[in-house]
Steps between C-alpha positions, in 0.01 A plus 500: 500500500356167621743213543454190284675179598655244269360148494727212593822477699831680456837395639822681581856386568698738724874474579686521827702816546797622699513867594770743615784284359727652761528879458184556292267534798132523398607560138670202332345160441551177311242251372586133558371187328297358788127544455159512657213403269157647572167465319176688563152538359185692577224294664137550599588585860738460792878458509667159473879469531714187472875503571755229426871512578657781703259644757233235444455455875530868593341726243134609529247344264269801481506875436800525731724328245746754356424408138129560564573829677708615202224392264243695703717813486537460124129446444439822695738679263308354206160602625332208673519169682391163354228297669746230606850363447667161483878494544753217467859559615800273451780663697870424466651828619601457867284707732655773719854427384594814301411362157200719424213264583272790598589697189431194286156468661426869444614497137300183439189661646537821299555317171228241558241765582601707199470195274156418641365841399401513134691820421735478796824552310368817338383639834807394699817493289831352615625827650179535700522134607849565636384807690209308651712199598763725660230689690362175641847369588632832633813512283584403140829309527344150486184561298704661220711192413199275559305692238777587255752220542878525495696761694292805590555849632195641674424841643199698619378834369205715601282293263618171647752225428696471178756243387722390214634154422858452379669196342736301723852401398568134422734449795233564764388163641273541802484247779275538803562343838165469677491428874227309676434800727268775390538875515258793498556810288337721762739379770799539270400858418456577867868420552608783268605836649317821416823657370835372373841666477556712190804290409297180502233653278766624258667158490170328423418745222829423331473123546139494375611680184789256462262208552290606200816490288616170649168322448452622145855516365786390726417221749862488619417812702208343687690448826593867557168609347296315765653674805221647714485719811134599505316191621685168524720577802202636694300185432785256568438457877149368435627262226838371623488191278433710193778743589743213550421346159532838325835565671633153417406528134640852463824390665519232228457764229130445432269802458252399769233721657188473712203437269247773567434519874640148545563250629581347157847565358547588132830419330551657157777263394589134541543365852843364594533128433391304803350802679278376783258742665360230728200270501258783581566664162355406161716603204324583172672603178244720327536651153389857456138526391486723192131543403355572845138421585312315226120485462307249291140389462391169646551292811827379645645209306636176646858629532387825655308310768822335621631699799860396425501528121676838473848580624808283530692379800877487472 
């Protein structure tokens, strides 16, 4: 079936995400109210990319841009490539910090490409979009909350990634502590051992199950529910500042974990009064994003073009 492209631009708003949440390695994720806004349209030829905000000086402005690469993969799924693309990105999600910036770019690309194909939603439904985004990313723990919003459980079957979104209890109030230093997911994964002790695996299974209950029903259990032995201790030597902040917060009774592969720290409850992580850390109180990625027709509006318009600093 030939591919027909929609006239005019489409735009998408995609949330930041935090994955793992302690014991839920590669499975649990949370969508946070800090957003990238991206708009795209089909053109007569070539690829033009503009980036404002996070990554403006670093990200490629051609086919190498991750949003464009995700769009290309989606167009292939839908049967054909457009003659050209114009892309405008306003990024607020910190790059390479463990807040899902790559997943946000991938989800944005998948949804933009789908919206630019006339019958895209019929040919690539939401379940298929999740499978494609997870295949591009390599795992579903960030793309799932980015797409679905809220607190998500993701897993992979023979057919690909699947996920469900669950409501979060009122007492969960996320705060992220974002360092100036960057981290790389590939390097963080390289620090993990090929095998772990059976006891550690059993502990994590129990705490991950408890974490689902704590996040959805009983937030008072978040501190014991966020104990982890699968990844954080192995990564700590390469992120001593992150490990120190996590340890300090947990000692004060706060359910704090490494956000994704780090180096950002996620706290699931209020920080102690007067807590000071140091000048190299930015502290953001971020509500949980409920709807997930949102697509609309048209160009980015005035507010969306502001690189600092989404998200709140405490």
